C-alpha positions in Angstrom: 7.2 -6.9 -19.6 10.1 -6.8 -17.6 13.0 -5.2 -19.3 16.5 -3.7 -18.2 16.6 -0.3 -19.3 18.0 3.9 -19.4 16.6 7.1 -20.1 17.1 8.5 -22.8 16.9 12.1 -24.9 15.5 11.5 -28.4 17.6 13.1 -30.6 14.8 14.1 -32.9 12.6 15.7 -30.4 14.9 17.2 -27.2 12.7 17.6 -24.4 11.7 14.1 -24.8 12.9 11.5 -23.4 12.0 7.2 -24.2 13.5 4.4 -22.5 16.3 2.7 -23.8 16.7 -1.3 -22.9 20.2 -3.5 -22.0 19.3 -6.0 -24.5 21.6 -7.3 -27.2 20.9 -7.5 -31.4 21.1 -10.8 -30.6 18.8 -11.4 -27.5 15.0 -9.9 -28.7 13.3 -8.6 -25.7 9.4 -9.8 -25.6 7.1 -9.1 -27.6 9.9 -8.4 -30.8 7.9 -7.9 -34.0 8.3 -11.6 -35.8 8.8 -13.3 -32.5 5.9 -16.0 -32.3 3.4 -16.2 -29.3 4.1 -12.2 -28.4 2.8 -9.4 -29.1 4.2 -5.6 -28.8 3.1 -5.5 -24.7 5.3 -8.6 -24.2 2.3 -11.2 -23.2 1.9 -14.9 -24.5 -0.5 -14.9 -27.7 -2.3 -18.5 -27.7 -2.1 -19.4 -31.8 -5.2 -22.2 -31.5 -7.8 -23.0 -29.1 -7.6 -25.5 -25.9 -10.6 -25.9 -24.5 -10.2 -27.3 -20.4 -6.6 -26.6 -19.5 -4.9 -27.1 -16.2 -6.2 -24.5 -14.0 -8.7 -22.7 -16.6 -11.7 -24.7 -15.7 -12.9 -21.9 -13.2 -16.1 -21.5 -11.2 -17.8 -19.8 -8.5 -19.0 -20.5 -4.6 -20.1 -19.3 -2.0 -20.2 -15.4 0.2 -18.4 -14.5 3.2 -16.9 -11.0 4.4 -20.6 -9.3 4.2 -20.0 -5.3 5.9 -23.2 -3.1 6.2 -22.7 0.3 5.3 -25.4 2.1 7.2 -25.3 5.8 5.1 -23.3 8.7 7.4 -21.9 5.4 9.8 -18.9 3.8 9.7 -18.7 -0.3 8.7 -20.4 -3.3 10.8 -19.4 -6.6 10.2 -23.0 -8.4 8.9 -21.9 -11.9 10.6 -25.0 -14.6 10.0 -25.1 -13.3 6.0 -26.5 -16.4 3.8 -26.9 -15.0 1.1 -27.1 -12.4 -1.7 -28.9 -13.4 -4.7 -28.5 -10.4 -7.3 -31.7 -9.8 -9.8 -30.9 -6.7 -12.2 -33.7 -5.6 -14.2 -33.9 -3.8 -17.4 -31.9 -4.3 -19.5 -34.3 -6.0 -22.3 -33.3 -5.7 -26.1 -35.8 -2.8 -28.0 -36.0 -2.8 -31.1 -36.6 0.3 -33.3 -38.0 -0.8 -37.1 -38.2 1.4 -40.2 -40.1 0.2 -43.7 -41.3 -3.4 -41.5 -37.7 -4.4 -40.9 -35.7 -3.7 -38.0 -33.3 -1.2 -38.2 -31.7 -1.2 -35.0 -31.4 -3.4 -31.8 -30.7 -1.2 -28.4 -30.5 -2.4 -25.0 -33.1 -0.8 -22.2 -31.6 1.0 -19.2 -30.8 -2.2 -16.4 -31.3 -1.3 -12.8 -29.6 -3.3 -10.4 -32.0 -5.4 -7.7 -31.3 -8.1 -5.5 -32.6 -10.2 -2.4 -30.6 -10.4 1.0 -30.7 -14.0 3.3 -29.7 -13.9 6.8 -29.3 -15.8 10.0 -29.3 -12.0 11.5 -28.7 -9.0 11.3 -25.7 -5.6 12.8 -28.1 -3.9 15.1 -26.9 -0.9 12.9 -30.0 -2.5 9.4 -32.8 -1.9 11.9 -33.6 1.7 10.8 -32.5 0.6 7.2 -35.7 -2.5 7.5 -37.1 0.7 9.2 -36.8 -0.1 12.7 -36.4 2.8 15.4 -35.7 3.4 18.8 -38.1 5.1 21.1 -36.4 4.4 24.2 -34.0 2.0 25.5 -35.3 -1.8 23.9 -38.5 0.4 22.5 -38.5 -0.4 19.1 -41.0 1.0 17.2 -41.7 -0.2 12.9 -42.6 1.3 9.7 -40.5 4.4 10.1 -38.7 6.0 6.7 -36.1 3.4 5.8 -32.6 4.2 5.7 -30.2 3.8 2.6 -27.2 1.9 3.2 -24.2 0.6 1.2 -23.2 -3.2 1.2 -20.2 -5.2 0.3 -19.2 -8.8 -0.1 -17.4 -11.3 -1.4 -17.8 -14.4 -3.1 -15.1 -16.8 -4.3 -13.5 -17.7 -7.5 -12.6 -21.8 -7.8 -10.3 -23.4 -10.2 -9.1 -27.2 -10.4 -5.8 -26.8 -9.6 -6.3 -24.4 -5.9 -10.2 -24.9 -5.4 -11.6 -21.8 -3.9 -8.7 -21.0 -3.1 -7.7 -19.9 -6.8 -9.3 -15.8 -6.0 -12.0 -14.1 -4.9 -14.6 -11.3 -6.5 -15.4 -8.6 -3.8 -18.9 -6.7 -4.7 -19.5 -3.3 -3.3 -23.2 -2.0 -3.4 -24.8 1.8 -3.3 -27.0 3.1 -2.4 -29.9 0.4 -1.2 -32.8 0.5 -0.2 -34.6 -2.4 2.2 -38.0 -2.9 0.5 -40.7 -4.3 3.4 -40.5 -8.2 3.2 -42.4 -11.2 5.6 -41.0 -12.4 8.2 -42.8 -15.6 9.5 -42.4 -16.9 12.7 -43.6 -21.0 13.9 -44.2 -22.8 17.0 -41.3 -24.7 17.9 -41.2 -28.9 17.5 -39.1 -31.5 19.0 -36.3 -30.1 16.6 -34.8 -26.2 17.0 -34.9 -25.0 13.4 -33.1 -21.4 13.2 -35.8 -18.2 11.4 -34.4 -16.4 8.6 -34.4 -13.7 7.8 -34.8 -11.6 3.8 -34.7 -8.5 2.6 -35.3 -7.3 -1.3 -33.5 -4.0 -2.6 -33.5 -1.7 -5.2 -30.5 0.8 -5.9 -29.7 4.0 -7.5 -27.2 4.4 -9.5 -24.0 7.2 -8.5 -21.9 8.2 -11.4 -18.1 7.4 -11.2 -16.4 9.7 -13.3 -12.7 9.9 -13.7 -10.2 11.0 -16.7 -8.7 8.1 -16.7 -11.8 6.1 -16.4 -13.8 8.3 -18.3 -18.2 8.2 -17.0 -20.2 5.3 -15.9 -23.3 5.5 -13.9 -24.4 1.9 -11.7 -24.6 0.9 -8.1 -22.7 -2.5 -8.3 -19.2 -2.6 -8.6 -16.9 -5.9 -9.0 -13.9 -6.2 -7.9 -11.8 -9.5 -9.4 -8.5 -10.8 -7.4 -6.7 -13.1 -10.1 -7.1 -9.6 -12.4 -6.9 -6.8 -10.1 -3.5 -5.6 -9.3 -2.8 -7.0 -5.6 -1.5 -3.7 -3.9 -4.3 -1.6 -5.5 -6.8 -4.6 -3.9 -5.4 -4.4 -0.6 -5.6 -1.0 -0.6 -9.6 -1.0 -1.4 -10.1 -3.7 1.5 -8.3 -0.6 3.9 -10.8 1.2 3.6 -13.8 -1.6 3.4 -12.6 -3.5 6.0 -10.6 -0.5 7.9 -7.0 -0.9 9.6 -5.7 -0.1 13.1 -6.0 3.9 12.6 -8.6 4.3 10.6 -12.6 3.2 10.7 -14.0 1.0 8.0 -15.9 2.8 5.3 -17.8 3.0 2.2 -15.6 5.2 -0.5 -16.9 7.5 -2.7 -17.0 7.3 -6.1 -13.7 9.4 -6.3 -12.8 8.6 -3.6 -12.6 4.4 -5.0 -10.9 6.0 -8.6 -8.9 7.9 -6.8 -7.2 4.5 -4.7 -7.1 3.1 -8.5 -5.2 5.8 -9.9 -2.7 5.9 -6.9 -2.3 2.3 -6.6 -2.9 0.3 -10.0 -1.3 3.1 -12.3 2.0 4.0 -13.7 1.8 7.5 -13.4 4.6 9.6 -16.3 5.3 13.2 -15.7 7.4 15.5 -17.6 8.7 18.2 -15.7 9.1 20.5 -17.7 12.6 21.1 -16.8 14.3 18.2 -19.3 13.8 15.5 -16.2 10.9 13.1 -16.2 9.0 11.6 -13.1 7.6 8.4 -13.2 5.6 6.7 -9.8 3.9 4.0 -9.2 3.8 0.6 -7.5 7.3 -0.7 -6.3 6.1 -4.0 -8.4 6.6 -1.4 -11.7 10.0 0.2 -10.7 12.8 -1.3 -9.3 16.1 0.9 -9.2 19.0 -2.1 -9.7 21.9 0.8 -9.8 21.7 5.1 -9.2 21.5 5.3 -12.9 19.7 1.8 -14.4 16.1 0.6 -13.2 13.8 -1.6 -14.5 10.2 -1.6 -15.5 7.9 -3.8 -15.5 4.6 -2.4 -16.6 2.2 -2.6 -20.0 2.5 1.0 -21.1 6.0 0.5 -22.0 6.0 -0.6 -25.6 8.9 -1.5 -27.5 9.4 -0.1 -30.5 12.6 -1.8 -31.7 15.4 -4.7 -30.2 17.0 -1.2 -28.3 14.6 1.6 -27.4 10.7 1.9 -26.3 8.6 4.5 -25.5 6.8 4.7 -22.0 4.1 6.8 -21.0 0.7 6.8 -18.1 -1.4 4.0 -17.5 
């Protein structure tokens, strides 16, 4: 929410600081209790379900920007990537019974598996497919397969913007290619490009951070319609590289750090009667040397003139 505010010390709790806004009594800010269609975070809240509203007819399509990350190597563009078919296994309901009645119904652990189809693949994928180089131009198959990471995009469309509405950025960790068949056919009157395919399995990684808790998984999805644009750009700079940085697959901690550094507002009590707010320019704007504006979900309205603010 956007609000003009000044910093004041809480008279009832010295050393604690609150944000006091500049709304007048007859101009309540967003999210004021009693104002229809608002909540404490200042967001519009619908009061009745609506089906098929403009801009909400969403769909997903396509795949692009495939990048291969061989273990221990820089990322390389995967040209000719046709599809990634996600096929997780496990996760089935596991019932528990007591005295003949179902007592609980929990899901079993789920594993992320997929299949990749492509017209061609980067040279760096050869080791991931069990092919090693013995001499220049001499290759040997049936070798130990190297693990790899993969990223790709799928497009999000709607009834207004089409496929330019947004995209989902997929990141796969600890993938292992399984042997599959390759078909080579005699050429006829017309030429048809052969395709390659691989089944892949994964091993979960541990994602742990005080801001997010602990999770295990091998497949991450970043939704550009939800992720803050500057955070998405920071992640893509690592995945795709820049003029100064080689493309790479960030470690789980490095990826979470990118979100903490680029997507979160951090409030720090310096212990000397001052505090520091650190966040993207979109979150904190200095209007003049003594007045600033904070636009962030963790700025919570207490009354028409007072806010509290915390890290988020």
